[in-house]
N, C-alpha and C positions, 0 to 999 in steps of 0.2 A: 555609309552608316552601318554600324554593327547591329546584328540582329538580337543581341541579348546582353544585358548588364545585370549580373547577379549579386556582386559584392557591395555591401553598403558603403564601403570606403573607397569604391572605385570611381575614378573619373574617366570619361571616355572622350577622346579627341581622335577624330578620324580624318585622314587626308585623302582626297580623291584626285588622282592625277589628271591633268588637263590633256588627255590623249583620247583613248577609246572609252566611251561611256555607253556602249551598246548594252542592252539588257542581258544579252547572252553571256557576256564574260565580264560584267562590271566588277566582280570581286577580284579579278586579276590586277586591277589598277588601283586598289584601295588598300589601306592598312589601318589597323586599330592601335590606339595608344591607351592601354589600360593595364591593370594588374595582371589580367589574364594573359597578356602578351609580353609580360616582363617589365612593364613600365610603372613607375611610382612618381606621380607628379607633385608629391610633397618633397621629393628629393631634388634639391637645387641643381645638382650636377646633371641629373637626367633631364631636367627642364632645359638646361643649356644645350644638351645633346639634341633634344627635340627641336629647339629653335634652329640649330645648325642644319638639321635634316630638312626642315621646312624651307630654309633659305636656299639650300642647294637644289632641292627638287621642285620648289615653287609650285605646289599643287593648286589646281583651279578652285577647289572647294575644300574647306576644312569645317567639319561639323563637331559640335560639342553637345553632350547629353550628360550633364552632371547627375549623380544619384540624388534624388529629391529628399531622401530621408531627413537630413539635417534641417531642411527648410519646409517640411510638409506640415499641414494642419494636424494630421494624426500624430506626428512626432511631438508637436506642441502640446497636445492633449495628454501625452505620456510624460511630460516634463516632471510633474510632481511625483511620479513613480520611480524616476531614475535618480541615481546619485548625481547631485548638482555638479560636481567636478567633472564627471564623465560626460554629462550632457553638454557642459560648456566646451570641453575639449573636442567633442565630436562636432559641435557647431563651428568652432574656430578652424578645425581642419577642413570642413566643408567650405568655409569662406576663403581659406587659403587656396584651395583647388579652383574655386570659382574665379578668384583673382588671376590665377595662372591662365585659365581658359580665356578670360577677357583680354589679358595681355597679348595672347597669341592672336586673338581676333583683330586687335588693333594693328599688329604687325602685318597680318594678311591684307587688311584694308589699305595700309600704306603701300603695299606691293601691288595694289590694283587688282587683288583677287577677292574671292567670295568666302563668306562664312555662313553657317547656320547654327543657331543655338536653340535648343528645345528644353522646356520645363513645364510642368503642370501649371495651369492658369492660376491656381490657388497658392502656389509656392511663394514663400516669403522672399526667395532669392531675387524676384523681380524688383524688389525695393532696395537691393544692395547698390551701393554707390558705383561699383565697377560696371554693373549692368546699366544703370542710369546713364553713365558716361557714354557707353557704346550706343545706346538708343538715341542719343542726341547728335550723333555723327550724321552728316548729310547722306541721304540715300539709304539709311538703315530704317527698316520697318519692323514693327511688331504686329503680328496678325494672330487671330484666334481660330482654332479649329479642333473638333473632337477627334479622338482616335477611332471611334466607331466608323468614321468615314472610310477608314483604311482597313476595315474588317479585323480590328483587334478583338479577339474572342477569349473567353474563359469559361469556367464551369462553376456552377453552384448546385444547391440541392435540387433545383428544377431542371438541371441539364445545361447545355451549352447556350451561351448568350453573348451579346456584344458588350464590350467595355467602352463606355462613353469617354472617360478620362479627358475632360476639357483641357486643352493644351494651348500654350502660347509659343510662337516661333519668332525669333529675331534673326533677320538676315538683311544683307545688302544686295541680294540677287533677286531682281524683279520677278522673273519667271517662277521662282520658288515661293515668293510671297503670294503671288496670285494663285498658285497651285494649292498651298496649304491653308489659305483663308477659306472658311466655310462653316456650315452648321450641320447638325445631325439631320438626316433626311426625315426623321420623325417630326421635326419642327417645320418642315417646308409645307406651305399651303397647297391645297388642291387635292391632297390624298393620292397623288400619282405614284408615290414610292411605297414599296412594301414596308410595313411596320416591322420593327425589330425590338426585341426585349433587351434591356440593359441589366448587367450584373452589378450589384453593389460591392464595392471593394472594401469589405469588412471581414472580420474573423480570419485575418491572415491572407485574404485574397488579393491584396494590393500588389504582391509580388508578380501576379500574372500580367500586370500592366507594364512590366519592365522589358517585355519582348516587343521589338519593333516589327510590325507586320510586313511581310514581303511586298504587299501592295504599296505601302508607304515608301519603301526603299526604291521600288520601280518608279514611283511618281517623282521622287527626288531626282533620280538619274535622268528621267525624261526631261524634267524642267531644266536641269543643268545642260543637257545636250542642246535644247532649244536656245538657251542663253549663249552657249558657246558658238552656235551657228550665227546668232545675231551679232556677236562680237567678232566673228571671223576667226575664231580660235579652234574650231573643231576639225579634227582629222582622224581618219580611221586607221588603226593599227591592230594587229592581232593580240598583242599582250605587252605589258610594261612591268618591269620589276620595280616595285615601289617600297620605300621604307627600309630603315636599318634598325637593329635592336640596340639598346643602350650599351651592351657589352662590346659590340662591334665598333661603336663610336668611340669608346674609351681606348681601344687598342690601336 
């Protein structure tokens, strides 16, 4: 899982190799597929390259985190202020990349491997046909859990605070579903947990929620490790070279 997604047109697909998923060196076994690493998943040629890589390397877990801008409530509120053609073009591009992500999820499921898809709970993308199709596949679950559980933080005029960001997670990995399902500790009864303040994502602060907290990354890796042990697929190695770039694949 990549720690940051900044570009509004970026799609993020990450593959985590089914070898060493220890916390100490988990980044050695994963790679990101986004504009920052030279990939453009609106390019059909590059999509085919990616499919070839995934088929060859057969990663245990593939995660997707589409930029929520084209599907967000805030974006819908701004629709009247934007050029209609530009707004529609941005939405269509978002749908195209979402379709690509879902197509890859289906391929991974057919190979008997796992996937994880994350988007804000309020995102309109959850109603897209491609997402609905994935959600109806046996053993696929959609669970809810806020990002403040994983110590997502930001700053406003009052200082540092937690970012609630209610999120939904779709996965076929049971350990992940169980890990990511949850509520804000402020909402738990009994008052046993320390109360925390939430920052409202207005006035341009929404971009702070694009960074995945390290605690979340560690939790995903731990869940994957437990699942791999259950499946009898886990083994320790020091490092694994994973992933090729589009240029290498074309040559």
